[in-house]
N, C-alpha and C positions, 0 to 999 in steps of 0.2 A: 747718401752714408755708405760707409763700408763694416762689409763683413769679412771677416779677417778667415785665413787658411794657414793656418799658424803649427810649425813643428819647428822642434831643434834641428841641426842640420841632417838630413840622410834619415830620414825616420820617414818616410814615404808622403813628403806633400807633393814632390811633381808627380807621383803615382796620380794622389786624387788629383791632379791639378788637372792631369789628360782629361781624364772620364768629367767632370766638368764641362771642362771648354767643348768637348763633345756632345755633352749631354745639350748646355744651353747656344753654342753657335753653331755648332754644325748643322748643315739645311738638309746632306743625306745621309747623318745622325752616322758619319766615316772617320776615323782619328784622320787629324789633320795638322800636324804639330805648328802649322802656319797660328793655328787658334790660338796655341796659349798665350802668345802676345795680349791677349784680352782679360786675361786674369794673371797680371803683372806685378811686380815685386814693387811691394814698399820697405824700408827707402832706396830711392832711385837719386843720382845727382842731380838729374834736371827737377827733381819735386824741389830743390832747395834755391834756385836759383834768383839771383837778387835777394834772397833772405840769408846766406851764409855769404862771406867773404873767402872763406876756406873752409869744406864739407868735411874736410880732415882732422881738423881741429873740434875735437869731441866735445870738449865744454860750451863751442858753439852749437852745435848740430843740437844738443841733448833742448835746449833751449826753440830749437825751430820745428821739433818734431810734431808739436799741436798744429800749430801754424801752415805746416804745410797742407796736413790734414785737412783744417778748414776751408782750404784756397781751393783744394781738390773738392770739397763736398758743396761749392759754390754750383758746380752742377747736381742737381738735387738726385739723378740715377744713385740706385742701389752697385755699388762695384765691389766685386769678388779682392781683395790683394792678395799674394801670398807673403808671406813673414817668415823671417827666423829670429825677430827680433824679440827679445821678453818681454813682458806687458810690464813696464819695471816705474819707478820712478826713481830719477838720477838727479840729486842733488836739487830736490823741489821741482820737477819738470818729470811729465807722465809721459810715457812714452804716446800710449791715445789716452781716451776721456770716452763717456757717456755719448756726449756729444756729437762723436763721430763714428764712435765703434755702434753697430749695429749687432754684433754676436761675433762669435766663432766657431770652427770648425776647425779643434786638434788632434791633430796626429801626433800618437807616441809609439817609440819602438822601445825594448829591450834595451838598457842602454850597453848590454854586453854585444850585442848584434853592431851596434851602434859605431862603437868603436873599433873593428874592423873595416866598416867602410869609411869612418872618415880616417883610417890610415889612407885607404885608395885614394878619397876625393883630396884629401889636404895634402897627399904624398910626405904622410908620413909612416917613417920608418918602422921606428919603433914602439914596443906596445905601450912601455913604460912613458911616456913622451903624449902617445894617447891618451892615454888614461887620465896623465895629469887637463890635456885638455876639455875632456867631457867634468871633470872635476871640477874645473877654474869658474869661480862663481864670476869672475871680472873677465872674463873672456873675453874680446873684441875683434871677427873678422873684418876683414875689407879694407884694413890701417896699407896706407903705399909706402913701402919701403924707401926708407933714407935715400935723395941721392935720384928717385925715380925721375924723372921727364914730365911725366903726362900723369895724373891723377883716373884712374880708369874706374874706381872702385867706389864708397862710403861706408864708412864705419858702422858694422850692425855690432850690436851688444845682444850675443847668444849668450853670457854667462855659463852655467855649469845643464846640465842634463836634468837634475833636480831642478836647481831654482827659476830653468825654463817651465818646468810642466809643474812648479805649484805656484807661477805668475799667472798664466794664463786659465787656471781652474777657479780664481776668485771672481771671474768677471762675472758680475749678478744678472749677466740676460743673455738669452739665446746659445749656450753653450753645448757644444755636443765634442762628447770624446770620442775617439775612432781609431781603435789601435792596428798596430802596422799587421800583428800576427792574427788579429783575424781576420782584415784583410786577405789573406794568405792562406788564412783556413776553410774562411766562406764568403766570399767576393762578393756571391750575391744576397748576402743577406745585409752588409756593410753596408754595400753601396746602395742598394735600395733605403740604406737608413739616412743617408747624404741626402739623397733625392726626394723624400720627405721634405727635411729639413728645408732643404733649399726653397722647396712650395711654398713655404710660409712666406719670401719674400719676392723672389722672383717668379712672373708668370708664366709658366709651364707646365705642360700635360702630357706625358710620354705615354705610349703603350706599354702595357707590360716588358712584349714583344720584341720592342725595339730598346728598351732600357738594357733587355738581357742583351742584345746584341751589340751596344755599345762595353758591356762589361764585357763578355769574352775578345773583343776589341783589345781593350784596356788589359789584356793578362799579360802576367810578366811576362812571357815568354815571347809574346807579341809585339809586345814595346821593345824589346832585344833584336827580336829581327829587325824591325827598322830602323833602331838604332844601327844595327849592321849596315841598313843600305843608306846610311848616311842620314837620313832622311830628320833626325834628330841633332837637335844644331846649340844645344846648352850645355856644351861639356866642356871641364876646365883642360888642364894640359899640367902633364908631369912639371914639378918647380926643376927639376936634372935633364929627363932627357927631352921636354919639351914636346911629347909625343901626350896627344888625344887621350883622357882617362875615360875607359868605360864609364857612362854612367848608369845603366843598368845591369850593372855587375854581376854579383850572385842571388840575391834575392831571398829564395827559399832555401836555395844552398848554404846562407849564411849561419854558418850555425856555430855559436860562441866555444860551445862544449870541446868542437873541433880545433879552433883558428885562435882562440887566445889561453896563454900559461895560467894555469891555475892561482894563482898566489893572485894573478892582475886581476880574474875576474872573481875572487874572494873581495879584494880591496874595494872594488865598483861596490860590491854587494852589501860590503859594509858601509862604505860612506853615503848611499841610497837606499838604504832597508828599509825605511817608512815607504816611501814613495813606490817601491819595486812592493813591497807587500799589497800594500794597497792596491795596484794595478794588476795582481795576480802572478808576477813573476818571479815571486819566492813562496 
């Protein structure tokens, strides 16, 4: 069965994933980015080998979402998979179902702060373009440009920020909501919450002092330092300059009040008023 670690892009998913990989898989309770591969992403191209003639064909891909998960679940071990995909139904095909999904840790972040991180990560220079990105209910990432010689990514349906949040919160079992802002303000409380949730599914027993040590190691500042030492390998590259983009970029210093135009922030608030109010962002 799959336990999902889901979020809209640039919302703290990798931060939680580093904590979990250290908590569950590290023998010495030390952060090692190599352990990240043990909480890998779904979907990946290899999951659809033999299932799709062309993984870039979205109509073909969505028909095999469940089939790919059924094949992975032939191994009855509990697996934690990271995903940015919407928990959706497209043309009668579900992204997942209760036969394959054990539950979800869903990480959410204020969309006004997501915007600036999206700009950095996806090499978007215009705030209005980034706003349209997070407001687009039909947004897919990972589509190979026409003329590309090699397919290196698989299309992932992320939708809009609000659509994404709403799609996962209706999962009828084992739903844990984590706010990025709470992770920043009170990491010990939130990471212990995640630990208690994970214990329901995975046999793990750590002393409180050990968990605190892991939390300290996975602070944003420490992760930035490790990235600066070139120990983190999941960076993307700027589309124009081809230079590596910092993954752990601003973190707590990313404050929409100082970074995006008032008109843009107001339009985001108008679009996602219901969800933002529900989450305490308004």
